[in-house]
Backbone as CSV, one residue per row, in Angstrom:
resi,resn,N_x,N_y,N_z,CA_x,CA_y,CA_z,C_x,C_y,C_z
1,MET,-7.209,-17.735,-4.146,-7.262,-16.345,-4.604,-5.840,-15.830,-4.813
2,SER,-5.547,-15.347,-6.013,-4.193,-14.909,-6.336,-3.960,-13.477,-5.873
3,ILE,-2.697,-13.182,-5.551,-2.320,-11.863,-5.045,-1.144,-11.339,-5.857
4,GLY,-1.241,-10.093,-6.296,-0.154,-9.439,-6.999,0.253,-8.164,-6.284
5,ILE,1.531,-7.837,-6.373,2.050,-6.593,-5.788,2.734,-5.822,-6.898
6,ILE,2.311,-4.595,-7.123,2.939,-3.733,-8.116,3.761,-2.699,-7.373
7,GLY,5.069,-2.798,-7.501,5.987,-1.936,-6.760,6.789,-2.757,-5.780
8,ALA,8.109,-2.620,-5.846,8.976,-3.428,-4.981,9.967,-2.563,-4.219
9,GLY,9.569,-1.316,-3.942,10.381,-0.464,-3.085,10.199,-0.852,-1.632
10,ALA,10.434,0.096,-0.740,10.342,-0.205,0.691,8.962,-0.732,1.068
11,LEU,7.911,-0.128,0.517,6.558,-0.542,0.888,6.170,-1.866,0.235
12,GLY,6.345,-1.964,-1.078,5.960,-3.196,-1.765,6.715,-4.410,-1.272
13,SER,8.015,-4.254,-1.031,8.800,-5.386,-0.538,8.398,-5.743,0.884
14,SER,7.971,-4.747,1.687,7.507,-5.044,3.045,6.177,-5.793,3.019
15,VAL,5.303,-5.428,2.099,4.060,-6.181,1.936,4.380,-7.630,1.557
16,ALA,5.321,-7.798,0.631,5.715,-9.153,0.224,6.298,-9.928,1.396
17,ARG,7.099,-9.276,2.219,7.685,-9.948,3.392,6.598,-10.354,4.379
18,ALA,5.609,-9.466,4.574,4.518,-9.790,5.495,3.735,-11.002,5.005
19,LEU,3.468,-11.053,3.706,2.729,-12.187,3.149,3.556,-13.462,3.229
20,ALA,4.842,-13.362,2.878,5.708,-14.549,2.930,5.812,-15.090,4.349
21,LYS,5.922,-14.179,5.307,6.031,-14.585,6.712,4.790,-15.356,7.151
22,ALA,3.636,-15.002,6.567,2.377,-15.660,6.911,2.113,-16.880,6.039
23,GLY,3.027,-17.177,5.111,2.850,-18.327,4.236,1.862,-18.100,3.114
24,VAL,1.618,-16.839,2.770,0.665,-16.491,1.714,1.417,-16.311,0.399
25,SER,0.970,-16.983,-0.644,1.620,-16.886,-1.948,1.233,-15.589,-2.649
26,ALA,2.206,-14.994,-3.356,1.950,-13.761,-4.100,3.003,-13.610,-5.184
27,VAL,2.715,-12.742,-6.143,3.712,-12.353,-7.143,3.999,-10.872,-6.966
28,ILE,5.197,-10.455,-7.342,5.607,-9.068,-7.166,6.291,-8.587,-8.435
29,SER,6.139,-7.295,-8.720,6.717,-6.721,-9.934,7.285,-5.344,-9.646
30,ASN,8.143,-4.900,-10.559,8.618,-3.521,-10.527,8.855,-3.050,-11.950
31,SER,9.336,-1.821,-12.099,9.513,-1.257,-13.437,10.721,-1.824,-14.162
32,ARG,11.621,-2.473,-13.442,12.866,-2.957,-14.062,12.777,-4.412,-14.520
33,GLY,11.700,-5.091,-14.198,11.516,-6.452,-14.676,11.858,-7.508,-13.648
34,PRO,11.371,-8.739,-13.849,11.528,-9.820,-12.869,12.968,-10.133,-12.496
35,ALA,13.895,-10.038,-13.434,15.284,-10.392,-13.141,15.862,-9.523,-12.035
36,SER,15.419,-8.265,-11.958,15.954,-7.351,-10.947,15.481,-7.704,-9.540
37,LEU,14.509,-8.592,-9.436,13.949,-8.981,-8.133,14.443,-10.347,-7.670
38,ALA,15.451,-10.860,-8.346,15.948,-12.200,-8.011,16.402,-12.292,-6.560
39,GLY,17.117,-11.289,-6.092,17.595,-11.314,-4.710,16.465,-11.287,-3.703
40,LEU,15.448,-10.480,-3.981,14.317,-10.378,-3.052,13.556,-11.694,-2.972
41,VAL,13.234,-12.289,-4.118,12.451,-13.522,-4.077,13.265,-14.680,-3.496
42,GLU,14.577,-14.647,-3.678,15.407,-15.677,-3.039,15.351,-15.532,-1.525
43,GLU,15.382,-14.286,-1.065,15.299,-14.020,0.377,13.964,-14.477,0.962
44,LEU,12.872,-14.231,0.214,11.534,-14.470,0.754,11.078,-15.915,0.634
45,GLY,11.680,-16.677,-0.251,11.330,-18.087,-0.344,10.305,-18.380,-1.421
46,PRO,9.831,-19.618,-1.467,9.044,-20.107,-2.608,7.647,-19.533,-2.742
47,THR,7.123,-18.864,-1.726,5.753,-18.353,-1.838,5.677,-17.053,-2.638
48,ILE,6.807,-16.370,-2.848,6.816,-15.098,-3.569,7.594,-15.250,-4.867
49,LYS,6.970,-14.905,-5.975,7.606,-15.011,-7.284,7.604,-13.647,-7.984
50,ALA,8.619,-13.408,-8.790,8.731,-12.159,-9.543,8.105,-12.321,-10.920
51,VAL,7.335,-11.327,-11.343,6.666,-11.347,-12.642,6.698,-9.938,-13.228
52,THR,6.140,-9.779,-14.409,6.006,-8.446,-14.984,4.840,-7.717,-14.309
53,THR,4.806,-6.401,-14.485,3.723,-5.622,-13.899,2.372,-6.018,-14.489
54,THR,2.332,-6.276,-15.775,1.078,-6.709,-16.400,0.580,-8.018,-15.803
55,GLU,1.505,-8.937,-15.539,1.112,-10.209,-14.927,0.627,-10.008,-13.500
56,ALA,1.311,-9.172,-12.737,0.890,-8.904,-11.356,-0.501,-8.290,-11.312
57,ALA,-0.817,-7.456,-12.304,-2.111,-6.772,-12.342,-3.267,-7.708,-12.656
58,LYS,-2.974,-8.922,-13.087,-4.025,-9.887,-13.413,-4.499,-10.682,-12.195
59,ALA,-3.869,-10.488,-11.048,-4.238,-11.230,-9.843,-5.627,-10.822,-9.359
60,ASP,-6.205,-11.650,-8.506,-7.528,-11.342,-7.951,-7.480,-10.142,-7.007
61,ILE,-6.396,-10.058,-6.239,-6.165,-8.919,-5.343,-4.817,-8.319,-5.712
62,VAL,-4.800,-7.024,-6.024,-3.577,-6.368,-6.476,-3.221,-5.221,-5.535
63,PHE,-2.065,-5.305,-4.918,-1.548,-4.226,-4.079,-0.837,-3.209,-4.966
64,ILE,-1.222,-1.943,-4.847,-0.560,-0.870,-5.566,0.388,-0.173,-4.590
65,SER,1.695,-0.354,-4.816,2.698,0.158,-3.872,3.803,0.923,-4.603
66,VAL,3.398,1.738,-5.577,4.376,2.524,-6.320,4.415,3.948,-5.782
67,ARG,5.480,4.675,-6.142,5.589,6.068,-5.711,4.448,6.889,-6.304
68,TRP,4.029,7.890,-5.549,2.906,8.719,-5.987,3.148,9.321,-7.362
69,VAL,4.352,9.788,-7.620,4.637,10.449,-8.904,4.568,9.478,-10.075
70,ASP,4.605,8.176,-9.806,4.594,7.185,-10.882,3.228,6.556,-11.114
71,LEU,2.234,6.931,-10.328,0.943,6.250,-10.393,0.302,6.315,-11.778
72,LYS,0.219,7.501,-12.353,-0.443,7.639,-13.652,0.267,6.816,-14.709
73,LYS,1.588,6.876,-14.711,2.354,6.144,-15.720,2.165,4.640,-15.578
74,VAL,2.232,4.147,-14.359,2.138,2.698,-14.135,0.715,2.192,-14.359
75,LEU,-0.253,2.823,-13.729,-1.624,2.325,-13.804,-2.259,2.583,-15.159
76,GLY,-1.822,3.620,-15.834,-2.390,3.934,-17.136,-2.032,2.926,-18.204
77,ALA,-1.006,2.116,-17.950,-0.556,1.140,-18.949,-1.141,-0.248,-18.729
78,LEU,-2.035,-0.392,-17.762,-2.538,-1.726,-17.406,-3.893,-2.021,-18.044
79,PRO,-4.216,-3.294,-18.223,-5.494,-3.670,-18.842,-6.673,-3.428,-17.904
80,ALA,-7.876,-3.692,-18.403,-9.101,-3.466,-17.633,-9.089,-4.280,-16.339
81,TRP,-9.707,-3.729,-15.306,-9.664,-4.365,-13.987,-10.773,-5.377,-13.773
82,ASN,-11.892,-5.210,-14.440,-12.944,-6.238,-14.434,-13.353,-6.685,-13.033
83,ASN,-13.587,-5.710,-12.149,-14.140,-5.965,-10.817,-13.159,-6.622,-9.843
84,ARG,-11.877,-6.690,-10.211,-10.900,-7.245,-9.275,-10.632,-6.241,-8.153
85,ILE,-9.971,-6.707,-7.115,-9.731,-5.882,-5.925,-8.375,-5.208,-6.022
86,VAL,-8.345,-3.910,-5.799,-7.101,-3.149,-5.719,-6.933,-2.656,-4.287
87,VAL,-5.805,-2.991,-3.684,-5.472,-2.487,-2.346,-4.557,-1.285,-2.534
88,ASP,-5.067,-0.129,-2.202,-4.301,1.109,-2.353,-3.456,1.327,-1.108
89,THR,-2.151,1.133,-1.243,-1.238,1.327,-0.113,-0.490,2.649,-0.217
90,THR,-0.838,3.475,-1.210,-0.062,4.684,-1.483,-0.474,5.839,-0.579
91,ASN,0.392,6.834,-0.518,0.089,8.092,0.165,0.531,9.251,-0.721
92,ALA,-0.183,10.357,-0.612,0.054,11.502,-1.497,1.230,12.339,-1.016
93,VAL,2.421,11.772,-1.149,3.648,12.490,-0.798,4.685,12.271,-1.893
94,GLU,5.584,13.224,-2.027,6.708,13.103,-2.939,7.993,13.113,-2.132
95,PHE,8.974,12.342,-2.570,10.257,12.281,-1.888,11.162,13.403,-2.396
96,ILE,11.852,14.047,-1.467,12.765,15.131,-1.806,14.092,14.913,-1.088
97,ASP,15.106,15.588,-1.559,16.422,15.518,-0.927,16.352,16.200,0.443
98,PRO,16.607,15.461,1.536,16.493,16.069,2.871,17.484,17.195,3.116
99,ASN,18.474,17.318,2.257,19.459,18.405,2.401,19.188,19.575,1.467
100,SER,18.108,19.509,0.711,17.802,20.557,-0.251,17.097,21.734,0.416
101,PRO,17.117,22.902,-0.224,16.369,24.049,0.311,14.883,23.746,0.467
102,GLU,14.352,22.923,-0.439,12.943,22.549,-0.374,12.624,21.824,0.928
103,ALA,13.554,20.996,1.389,13.344,20.255,2.631,13.396,21.167,3.850
104,LYS,14.064,22.299,3.694,14.190,23.235,4.817,13.135,24.337,4.780
105,ASP,12.219,24.257,3.845,11.144,25.231,3.729,10.235,25.129,4.962
106,PRO,10.096,26.191,5.741,9.282,26.108,6.971,7.815,25.815,6.710
107,SER,7.364,26.011,5.486,5.959,25.701,5.172,5.730,24.209,4.977
108,ASN,6.823,23.425,4.958,6.718,21.973,4.831,7.293,21.306,6.074
109,PRO,6.471,21.042,7.076,6.969,20.432,8.314,7.483,19.012,8.117
110,LEU,7.206,18.403,6.959,7.645,17.031,6.699,8.986,16.983,5.977
111,GLY,9.546,18.158,5.682,10.802,18.198,4.952,11.927,17.479,5.654
112,VAL,11.919,17.492,6.968,12.972,16.820,7.728,12.963,15.318,7.486
113,TYR,11.817,14.780,7.066,11.707,13.349,6.761,11.975,13.042,5.293
114,GLY,12.301,14.083,4.521,12.586,13.875,3.109,11.361,13.712,2.245
115,ILE,10.231,14.256,2.674,9.006,14.170,1.876,8.271,15.508,1.897
116,LYS,7.409,15.683,0.933,6.505,16.828,0.935,5.128,16.353,0.499
117,PRO,4.066,16.927,1.069,2.717,16.513,0.695,2.344,17.017,-0.694
118,VAL,1.523,16.243,-1.375,0.980,16.642,-2.666,-0.357,17.327,-2.433
119,ASP,-0.523,18.484,-3.026,-1.768,19.239,-2.853,-2.872,18.607,-3.695
120,LEU,-3.856,18.011,-3.026,-4.987,17.386,-3.718,-6.252,18.231,-3.619
121,GLY,-6.123,19.454,-3.110,-7.294,20.298,-2.948,-8.276,19.689,-1.973
122,ASP,-9.536,19.618,-2.364,-10.571,19.032,-1.507,-10.692,17.522,-1.692
123,SER,-9.895,16.936,-2.576,-9.975,15.519,-2.842,-9.127,14.731,-1.842
124,TYR,-8.989,13.430,-2.066,-8.191,12.586,-1.191,-7.509,11.527,-2.035
125,SER,-6.462,10.938,-1.479,-5.569,10.118,-2.291,-6.260,8.905,-2.905
126,SER,-7.115,8.228,-2.164,-7.739,7.019,-2.695,-8.738,7.314,-3.806
127,LYS,-9.313,8.494,-3.819,-10.176,8.862,-4.953,-9.320,8.992,-6.207
128,PHE,-8.155,9.585,-6.056,-7.231,9.720,-7.174,-6.868,8.343,-7.722
129,VAL,-6.537,7.416,-6.823,-6.183,6.061,-7.249,-7.387,5.367,-7.876
130,ARG,-8.541,5.490,-7.256,-9.748,4.841,-7.777,-10.046,5.290,-9.206
131,ASP,-9.839,6.571,-9.483,-10.088,7.086,-10.828,-9.117,6.505,-11.853
132,LEU,-7.951,6.027,-11.389,-6.944,5.460,-12.285,-7.140,3.965,-12.521
133,VAL,-8.040,3.346,-11.750,-8.290,1.900,-11.907,-9.783,1.656,-12.113
134,PRO,-10.365,2.213,-13.184,-11.813,2.046,-13.401,-12.189,0.579,-13.501
135,GLY,-13.276,0.248,-12.821,-13.741,-1.139,-12.822,-13.192,-1.971,-11.686
136,ALA,-12.261,-1.425,-10.914,-11.709,-2.144,-9.760,-12.503,-1.810,-8.504
137,ARG,-12.410,-2.702,-7.533,-12.987,-2.447,-6.207,-11.833,-2.080,-5.288
138,VAL,-11.791,-0.815,-4.885,-10.626,-0.282,-4.183,-10.819,-0.365,-2.669
139,VAL,-9.786,-0.862,-1.993,-9.730,-0.876,-0.529,-8.445,-0.170,-0.114
140,LYS,-8.566,0.771,0.784,-7.390,1.469,1.313,-6.886,0.704,2.531
141,ALA,-5.609,0.309,2.510,-5.045,-0.460,3.629,-3.539,-0.530,3.489
142,PHE,-2.869,-0.961,4.554,-1.417,-1.171,4.574,-0.640,0.114,4.258
143,ASN,-1.223,1.272,4.561,-0.577,2.523,4.171,-0.187,3.425,5.330
144,HIS,-0.767,3.228,6.510,-0.586,4.234,7.555,0.575,3.937,8.494
145,LEU,1.105,2.722,8.474,2.255,2.391,9.317,3.554,2.556,8.534
146,PRO,4.667,2.843,9.211,5.962,2.782,8.530,6.159,1.398,7.919
147,SER,6.721,1.345,6.728,6.815,0.069,6.013,7.548,-1.000,6.818
148,ALA,8.533,-0.601,7.620,9.300,-1.583,8.392,8.428,-2.334,9.393
149,LEU,7.321,-1.721,9.837,6.457,-2.368,10.830,5.503,-3.385,10.219
150,LEU,5.421,-3.433,8.890,4.506,-4.375,8.249,4.952,-5.827,8.399
151,THR,6.186,-6.026,8.814,6.645,-7.393,9.079,6.716,-7.668,10.579
152,ASP,6.151,-6.767,11.367,6.240,-6.892,12.822,4.863,-6.637,13.443
153,PRO,3.897,-7.530,13.210,2.523,-7.270,13.654,2.299,-7.433,15.148
154,SER,3.160,-8.172,15.810,2.933,-8.456,17.232,3.909,-7.692,18.108
155,VAL,3.400,-7.240,19.236,4.217,-6.615,20.272,3.892,-7.330,21.579
156,PRO,4.723,-7.183,22.615,4.457,-7.920,23.858,3.063,-7.713,24.427
157,SER,2.474,-6.536,24.192,1.164,-6.264,24.784,-0.011,-6.631,23.882
158,GLY,0.241,-7.018,22.627,-0.874,-7.370,21.757,-0.537,-7.321,20.282
159,GLN,-1.516,-6.926,19.465,-1.370,-6.876,18.016,-1.399,-5.432,17.525
160,ARG,-0.536,-5.135,16.563,-0.634,-3.831,15.914,-1.937,-3.759,15.118
161,VAL,-2.491,-2.557,15.038,-3.742,-2.323,14.324,-3.446,-1.876,12.898
162,LEU,-4.162,-2.459,11.935,-4.125,-1.987,10.550,-5.523,-1.510,10.165
163,PHE,-5.605,-0.266,9.743,-6.881,0.280,9.294,-7.150,-0.126,7.852
164,TYR,-8.434,-0.242,7.535,-8.818,-0.466,6.142,-10.167,0.189,5.897
165,SER,-10.436,0.547,4.654,-11.704,1.180,4.309,-12.010,0.908,2.842
166,GLY,-13.272,1.031,2.479,-13.680,0.787,1.098,-15.186,0.822,0.976
167,ASP,-15.652,0.712,-0.257,-17.078,0.827,-0.531,-17.730,-0.486,-0.946
168,ASP,-16.942,-1.548,-1.056,-17.469,-2.850,-1.459,-17.270,-3.842,-0.308
169,ALA,-18.364,-4.365,0.208,-18.303,-5.220,1.397,-17.483,-6.487,1.159
170,ASP,-17.659,-7.108,0.005,-16.922,-8.336,-0.284,-15.423,-8.066,-0.398
171,ALA,-15.057,-6.998,-1.081,-13.646,-6.649,-1.217,-13.030,-6.370,0.150
172,LYS,-13.748,-5.649,0.986,-13.251,-5.351,2.323,-13.073,-6.623,3.146
173,ALA,-14.008,-7.549,3.016,-13.917,-8.796,3.773,-12.677,-9.589,3.371
174,LYS,-12.371,-9.594,2.088,-11.199,-10.342,1.619,-9.902,-9.683,2.086
175,VAL,-9.865,-8.354,2.069,-8.666,-7.658,2.559,-8.547,-7.813,4.067
176,ARG,-9.658,-7.763,4.761,-9.632,-7.994,6.210,-9.034,-9.364,6.519
177,ALA,-9.422,-10.376,5.751,-8.885,-11.721,5.972,-7.373,-11.749,5.778
178,LEU,-6.872,-10.986,4.808,-5.423,-10.917,4.604,-4.739,-10.202,5.771
179,ILE,-5.362,-9.137,6.251,-4.808,-8.428,7.406,-4.700,-9.376,8.600
180,GLU,-5.744,-10.145,8.830,-5.728,-11.109,9.930,-4.679,-12.197,9.692
181,LYS,-4.573,-12.641,8.454,-3.613,-13.691,8.123,-2.187,-13.243,8.395
182,THR,-1.906,-11.968,8.158,-0.551,-11.457,8.386,-0.294,-11.106,9.847
183,GLY,-1.286,-11.295,10.712,-1.072,-11.149,12.145,-1.482,-9.830,12.748
184,PHE,-2.040,-8.930,11.933,-2.476,-7.634,12.449,-3.922,-7.697,12.920
185,PHE,-4.309,-6.691,13.696,-5.707,-6.551,14.101,-6.376,-5.579,13.144
186,PRO,-7.379,-6.020,12.371,-8.016,-5.131,11.389,-9.030,-4.195,12.031
187,ALA,-8.996,-2.933,11.631,-9.955,-1.948,12.131,-10.620,-1.272,10.937
188,ASP,-11.913,-1.486,10.792,-12.685,-0.979,9.655,-13.045,0.489,9.896
189,LEU,-12.590,1.368,8.981,-12.881,2.797,9.097,-14.055,3.231,8.229
190,GLY,-14.770,2.261,7.637,-15.950,2.625,6.880,-15.694,2.812,5.397
191,SER,-16.342,3.798,4.814,-16.262,4.027,3.377,-14.885,4.540,2.979
192,LEU,-14.624,4.470,1.678,-13.336,4.940,1.175,-13.163,6.430,1.431
193,GLU,-14.213,7.195,1.245,-14.079,8.634,1.456,-13.802,8.957,2.913
194,VAL,-14.472,8.287,3.832,-14.260,8.554,5.260,-12.924,7.962,5.720
195,GLY,-12.770,6.659,5.542,-11.562,5.997,6.030,-10.316,6.380,5.271
196,GLY,-10.461,6.564,3.944,-9.311,6.961,3.152,-8.742,8.289,3.591
197,ARG,-9.606,9.205,3.954,-9.142,10.507,4.448,-8.516,10.377,5.834
198,LEU,-9.150,9.600,6.717,-8.681,9.500,8.096,-7.294,8.886,8.211
199,ALA,-7.022,7.849,7.408,-5.799,7.061,7.589,-4.704,7.402,6.593
200,ALA,-4.861,8.501,5.859,-3.873,8.849,4.839,-2.888,9.880,5.356
201,PRO,-1.625,9.496,5.571,-0.617,10.493,5.882,-0.452,11.440,4.687
202,PRO,-0.050,12.675,4.864,0.474,13.191,6.122,-0.554,13.904,7.007
203,PHE,-1.772,14.171,6.493,-2.688,15.014,7.250,-3.916,14.286,7.801
204,GLY,-4.125,13.038,7.428,-5.209,12.284,8.042,-4.931,12.081,9.522
205,VAL,-5.954,12.211,10.346,-5.720,12.184,11.795,-5.200,10.832,12.275
206,LEU,-5.439,9.771,11.485,-4.930,8.450,11.858,-3.718,8.041,11.003
207,GLY,-3.299,8.909,10.124,-2.123,8.619,9.317,-0.879,8.535,10.198
208,GLY,-0.193,7.434,10.147,0.984,7.244,10.980,0.683,6.700,12.366
209,ALA,-0.605,6.515,12.681,-0.958,6.007,14.018,-0.506,4.557,14.174
210,ASN,0.172,4.292,15.272,0.683,2.949,15.568,-0.025,2.438,16.819
211,PHE,-1.285,2.020,16.645,-2.086,1.542,17.753,-1.867,0.037,17.969
212,VAL,-2.109,-0.391,19.211,-1.974,-1.793,19.566,-3.257,-2.281,20.215
213,LYS,-3.772,-3.401,19.706,-4.945,-4.041,20.312,-4.449,-4.952,21.430
214,VAL,-4.852,-4.659,22.658,-4.390,-5.438,23.813,-5.461,-6.440,24.220
C-alpha cells in the first residue's frame, strides 16, 4: 500500500520522519517541488522519496499536512480521489507574528503561541477538509500532538496515544495499522464528526492531549 504526504513543513516532515523511523516507505511533496526536499530525503534515507504534489496525491493513503490557509488552493488542484484514503492532519488555525498586535489581542488566548483559531461556526475542521476531497475516505489522525512528538512514540512508562476517527471502517483499520507501526497506541474516537471535533485543537477537549498508555 503506497503512502503520500502533501506538505513538508513541521508537521509533514515529522510524519515522514515517523514513517522512516518505522521503516515504512512513503513519498513527500511540497509547493516548491522535489528538488527543494533533497536535504530532507537525504536525512531520512531510502524509504522516503520526494515527488510532485500530484504524484503524492495518487498514493493509496495520502496525508494532508498543509497550512490551513493553503488547503483550498492545494486540494482544489488535485485529481479525483476515487475512494482512496485521506489522513487529515490539519487544524483550523492560522499562524501570526507573535510580536504583532493581533497576537496580543486578549480575545485570542493562543496569540502567545503565534496562532489564532479560524472561525468555522458550527462546523468542524475535518468536514471542511472532507468537502475539499470528494470521493476520498477521510480519517482524522496525527493532528493533536505537537509535531516534534510524532517521532517520539515511546516514553519510559509506556506508549504515547494517537487518536483517530472516521466514517469508513476499512480506512480506519488501515490508518490504525500505520499508527501501530509507528509505535503509538491508537485510540479510536468514533465517527469523524464526533472524533474530529474532540481531537481538533484549539478547542477540542482532546486537542493537544499528550496521553500515555501504560
